[in-house]
N, C-alpha and C positions, 0 to 999 in steps of 0.2 A: 388865398389858400383855405384846401375844407380838411374837414376830420377830424381824428383825434389825435393830439398832441403826443406820441413816443412819452412812455414813465422813461427817465433820469435814472434807469438801474441798468446796471454793468453784469451784473452777475446775480446766481441766486446761494446763496450763503448752502452747503453739505459737508457731509464727514466733517462733521463740528460736534460731539458731545455734548449732553445735558450741565450744567453744572451738579456736582453733588451737593443738595439742597431739599429743603426740606424731605427732612428725614430723623426716625430714633436714631441717636448717636449711641444708645444701648441695646436694643432689639434689634439693629443691623449692624452690630461688632461680634461672632461669633467668640473670638477669641478672649474682647473681653468679660464676656457671658461664663466661658471656660470657668478662667479662674477664679471668678466671684462665688464662680461654685461652686468648685476644688479646693476652695478655700476658706470656706466658712459661713459665706455671703449671702446665700442663696434665701432668704428672710429677708432681703430688703431689695429684691427683682422687679420688684411694683416701685417702691418710690427709685429706683435709677430709671424703671422704663419712662417714668415721669418727666425726670431730670433730664433725660436724655432726647425726648420729646422734645422739650426747651432749647437744647441744645444745638439740634438739627433744623428749628427755626426760627424764632425770632433769637436768640440767644446767637444765632451763628451769626445775623444781623446787625445785632447790637456790636460784635468785636468785630467789625469795620468798621462799623462809624465810632468804635471811643477808639480805634485807631489813629483814622482819618483826624479825628483831632484832638492835639495833643494839648495836654494838663496845660494850664496859665497861672503862672502865678502873681497875687495882686498883693502889691506891700498894704497899702495902706484905704482905707473907701475914701470917701468921696468928699470926704471933712476931713482929713489928712490926719483918723488915728492908724496907727500902726496892727494890721490882721491878722497879716503872715497868714491869709489866702491864696490854697490851689482851688481853681474853678474847673471843674471837667464837665465833659459830653454828657447831655443826661443819659447816655448808652450806656458808659462807665459808673450810673448809679443803680441800673436796671442788672445790670451782670452782678453788682455786689448783692442787692435785695434777693437776688435769685439763688442766689449762691449760699446768702446765710440764711436762707427760710429754708434753704434742703440742708443746711446742718454742715457747709461745706469745712466750717471752724471750730465745729463742737460736738460733732455726733461720737464719737468716742466715748467721750469726757462726759455726755450728757446720757448716751444708751449702754450700760457696761454689760454687754452681750457678746456671746464672742461673734464673732464675725466683723463688728461693728468698725474696727479699724477698712475691714477690709472694700466693706463697703462707701463708707465714708473715701477709699481711695480709689473706687471709682467714680463718685460725684468730682474729684477735685481732679483723676483722668479727664471725664468730658467736658470737664468746664473749662479746663486748659485748651482743649482744643477753638473751644469759642474763642476764649481770649487769654493766654496766658498774664498777660502785666495785672490786672485785680485777681491773678491768685497770689500775688504777693501780700496784699492785706490780709488776706485771707489764711493764707497760712501762717504770719509771723501770728496772729490771734490766736490759730490753733496751738503753735508752735508756745505763746508764752502761758499755757496754762500750766506745764509740770515746772519753770522758772518762778511763776509766781507762787506757787503751793507751798517753795521754802521759806515764804515767808505770812502764815496764816493768820495775821491780823489783816494785813494788805491780802491777800486772795481775801477773806469774807466781804470784803468792803468791793471788790473788782469785780472777782466771778460770776456772781449773779449775772452781771449787768453784760459782762464779752461772753455767754454758753449763750443767752436768749437767744431765739430765733429771728432778732428785729434788727434790722440796719436804720439807721440814725445818722444822712452826714453832715447835719450842721454844725456852723462852727460854733459852739455852745460848750461850758460849763458841764464836765461829764457825771454830774450831782444832776442835773437837769435831763438826763436822755436815759432810754430807757435800753439801748444795746448799745456797745462799746466797740472799739477794734482797736488794736494794739500793734503798735511798729517796734522799729529796731535799730539803733543808732548804737553801731558798735568801730567802724576804722576812723582811722583819723590820715592825715596827710602823711604824717612822716613812718606810721608804721603798716597802712593795710591790714594785709591777715595777720603780724604781728601785735596784740591787743594788746601785748605787755608793752611795750614803748608807747600809749596811749599817754599825755599829759594834760587833759581837761581834769581838774582837780573838784574835788567834794570837800566841804567842810562842814560839819555840824552847825543847824543855826541855833541849837538849845543842847538837849543828851545824843550823847553818840551812840552808835549801835544801832543793830536791826532794829527794821520798822522806825528806825526816826527821820526828822526831815532834817534834808540838807540845801545848802546853792550849790549850784554845778558852776564851774568857770571854766569853759574852754569851746571847740568847736566839736563838728563829726564830719567826716567827707563825704562820709555816706548815710543819708538819712531817710530811708524807707519804711510807709511814703507817708508824706509832711501833715496828710489830715488824720491819719488816728487820732486818738484819741492821748493816746498815752505812749509810750514808747521805754523799751529797756535802753538802758544805758550803761555805759562802763566808763568809769572815772577814778583816780588816784586819789585814795585818803593816807593817811597817817598810817593805816595798816597792811596798804597796796592797793589795787587794784580790785575792786569793788563793783556791785550788780545797784543799778536804783530803777526805781519806776517816774519815771517824768513826766506829770501829764501836761497837758496842750494848755491848761487853764488852772490855777492853782486855785486852792481850796477858798479861801476867801471869794471865786468868782473873777478876781482883777487876772487880765494875761499873764501868763508864764511868760520870763525872759528868755525864751525861746525863738532867737529868727534867721528865719531863713532866708540864705543870699541867696540861691539860685535854685533853678530846677536843672538837672541834668541831662543836657538831649543826648539823648541815646538811642546807640543804632536800631536796638529791638527794645523790648518790656513797651513798649511806649505809648499805651495806654496809661502806664503808673505813672506816678512821680515819684522821682526820686532827687533828692535835695542836697545840697551843702548848708550845714545850720550851724550857728553860732549860741554860748549859753553865755550869757552876761549875770547871772548873779542868779540863773535858774531854781527851781524848785523843786526837790524829786523824794521820796520814800527808798532809803536802802533796802536792800532787797538781798535776805542770808547772811552769811556772814561776814564779819570784815573780812579786807581782803582778800577773800575767797571766793571773788566774782567771777573768773573762767568756771570755775568749777558750779556755780549756781548758773550760768547760763549753761553753761554745755547739753543738758538734756532739750535744752530749747534749739538749739545749735544741732542738734540728731535728728528733732524732728525735721525740721528746716532742709537740713536734706535728705532726707525721704523724701519728702516731697522733692525736693528738684529733680529724684530718680524718677517718680510719675510724673512729672512734668515733661522730660525729654522721652519717657516711654511715652506720653501722650500724642509730640508733635512728630515723631517716627511714628505714630501708629496712624494719628491722619495725613503723612506725608504718603505711606503705603494704599491710604484708602482711597488717595484722592487718585497717585500712579495707577492704578489699577481700574480705576473707574473710569478715568481718563485713556488710559490705551482700550478699554473694551468696547468704546463707543468710535475710534476712529480704526478706517481701513490706509494703507500702506501697502502700494506695490501689488495690491489685488488683495489684500488678507488681512483679518481684521488687526488691529499692531498688537492687542496682548495675544494674541494667538501664533508669530513671529517666533522662532524656536529663542532667537538672541534675546529679546523684549522678554521673553518666557523667565528668562536664567534669571536677568536685571529681579525680577517683579519677584518672584518667588525668594531670590536673596536680599531683597528689602521686607517682607514678608518675614522670613527666620531672623533677622536681627531683630524688627519693634516686637517681634514676639517674646523673644528672648529678652531684651530690656522690662518689659509687662510681665513676666513670669517672676523673676525675681524680685519686681518691686513688692508684686502679687505675697511671694512667700515672706517677704519683710514686712509687711502689713500682718500677715498672717502670726510672727513672730510678734509682734506690738499687742496681739489679742491675747497673747496666754503671758502676759508679765510674770505668774507665779512660775514660769518653768526656766530655770537656770542657763539649761542649754539654749536655748530663744532669746536669752537677753545676750548669751555670750554671743550668738548668731548677727545678733544688732549693732552690738559695737561694733564688731568688724564689719560685717554685710553692709554698714550704712558707705562708710567709707569706698569700702570694694565697688560697691555697686553706683553711688556717686560719682567716682571716677570715668568708668567704665564707661557707663550711659551717658551722662552728658557728654563723653567726649564723642563718642561715636554717632550722636547723633546731628552735627554739620554736615558731614559725609553723607550720612543719610539722607537727608533734605536735601541735599543739592542734587545727589543722583536720582531721589523721589521730583525733582524739576527739570531734570534733563531729558528724566519719562515720556514728560508733558513738552517740551518742547519749551520756542518762544514763549508763549503763552504765559508759562509759570512766571515768567519777569515782570510780567505787566501789573501792577500793585490793586489792582482788582482780583486778582488770582489772590488764595489763601495761602499758595507755595513762599509766594516773596516774602507776604510776614514772616511764616514758618523758617525761613530760612534764616532772617536776619534775627528769631529769636535763638536759635540753635545753639551757638556760642555760651548765650546768659549763664543757663544754670550750672555749667565746667565753671564760669567764672565766679560765682557767685555762694556765697556760702562758703570759701575756703575751696582753692583753683587743686589742678590736679595731683602738684608735687603736695599741696598742705595736705591730702589727701593719703597719700603715699605714705607720708612721714607720720600721721597718723595710725597708718595701718601700723606700722613698725612701731612706733608707741604705745599702743593697746599688747603688740604679742611682748615687747619685753614689760611691762606692766603688768598683764596677766595673763601669763602665758596659756592658760586657759581656754582661750580666744581660740586658739590653732587647735586643739581637742575637738572643739564642737566644729569647725570649719569643715575639718577632717571627716569628724562623725556626721555632718551633713553631705559631703560629697560621695563618703562610700557606701550611700544608700544606693549607688545604679552602679554599682560593680560588677562587671561579668555579662553585661551588655554591650559593649562595642569596646575591641580590644584598643581603639584609639585613646578614649574615654581614660581604662585604664593604666594605661602608660603614662598620658600625662599625668593621672593621680598620683601615681609609683613617683616620679622626675617632682613632685610638686613636694611630698613627703620627706624627701632628699634636701629637698632646699629647707626646709623646718627643724632639718634633724640637726642642718649647723648650730653654731652657736649666735649668729648674726647675720642679717642681709647687707651684705654693700650697700652703700646708701643710692650710691651711681647706677646698682641694679631693682631697686625697687618698682619702677616701672615694669618692669618687663615680671615678676614675682605677681604684685599687683594686676596684672595682664593676667597671666594664665590663671589667677584665685577668681576673676572673673567669668572667664570663659569655662572653667570647670564648675562654676557654681551654675550659669545658665543653665550648662550641659545636662547637670544632673538636676534641674529645674522641670526641663523638656523632656526629659527620658519618664521621668513619672508624673509628670500632670498633661503634655503635647500628644499629637500623631506621633504616630512610629515614622509619617512620613518628614514631619518639620523638624524632628529629634535627631535622624537619622543622617540629615541631609546638614544641620547643626554640627553634629561632630566632623562628618567627613569634610567638610569644608574647614572649619575654625580649630580643629584639634588635629588634622592630618597631610591634606595637601591643598590646603586653600590656597587661592588668587588675595593681590593685595587690590582689588578692587571690586566691587559687587557686582554679581553677573558671571561669577566663577565659580558656580557648583558643579558635580561633577558626572558624568554620565548618568551614573545610577539612581540621581534625584529627582521625582515624581515631581515634576515643575508643576504640574496643570492640576495636582489631589492641593499642592500647600497654596495655590494662588487664590484656588476658590474656597481656601477657611479664610482667606485672608479680605477675600473681597467683601464689600459693604451689604448684605442682603434684602436691598431696597425692596 
């Protein structure tokens, strides 16, 4: 038989969209640009664009690699010495180095200019889209600064190396490094969020009190991330639950008595190592007043909860972008998928949800940029709990719906949506679950009633624009006029607070199409699923605003 042998091809691949890659995560995101500009971060646009280019190119690939190769625990070296080493894929270190060089961990503390928290939140937002896992030690390092400032002598020694934009992943003593990262170890098996149930015990080595050396015996059920250079730890003393800074290496250069038991095998946040540890006489310095550990750590927790808001907003933002990009490159039933009316309703609804999340996150960043404004600080006190409760809970359903827009391809691991879906519940659980946030709202109202006045004052900025908003605001005021909120009803109250806060922020800073559709669907007659916007919503305009501007 003569002639060419036919190629073993069964079909031509067509009607498949291109992947969303090789783009600038800042320049392509009109919504992110809007809130950076509106809340005082315009001066950082060049810095954000530079990081956005990295996120859309090499860090996007690094995120896949870091999540495809889980951290591995190495207890001993080949000579039998205990080292408690966690080994990461090089892509994880690439992500950490890039973020630290950009100031993810330090920008507001090193640049005391208006908008610094907003610009830093923009960096975190984009970095979380490349890899949420590495955001954990970055967030803890960032949030450790207010806690450490409670102990000026320790802060003087540690903060210069925490705030420098240098990443050093070596497992060596802190005094041999130029740049340091800080982790956190709070919860124990028997207590979880109830840290006052902790049984770990700290005893003074010599003199007792703030800044003094202690030895800690006990355990931590969650210690993230175990390769940080030191950890903020809660332990019991004779004076009650106290806060400590526990270094991985002792000041004399010997290995501290902190022993990693195992690395958690988590469903999400895979690139980051979370561990169980034991302290067998571990060296640590007391931070802040004895017996006031929760108070000392409170500002750190406020910062990490704020970062949970930004991180979940980022997940929703990327999920929306992926859904709109994919449906824009695929035809179904003879028409482009993103032009199908039913799909348009879903896409627009997803876009509204992700923008509303980013809007109040950036609004809170703006409040953080105004530490001298009492009303702004009161908004932070209550808004952090409200925002974390609502945004982090909405992320899971939102990410799933985005997967459904894409279809079967979205559940395959080489598509970023699969990772986003596994990641989506994490922030809702970490740093205090939903019930903890609701109880924190109730506690804030009881202890500092002025937070209600500050919150209502914020909401009243949008009175007179929508009847539905005004009615919902009136109803919320009626709730707050009562002596207290029944605990079983706290979720309903906090949900209403979140929706009104998102509504007022969109009315002030978004487009009329987005704000109007949000008010109509969330405060008046919305359905229970995404894709139930009313007939008056301008679906095309909303989708175009959220569509990646490649």
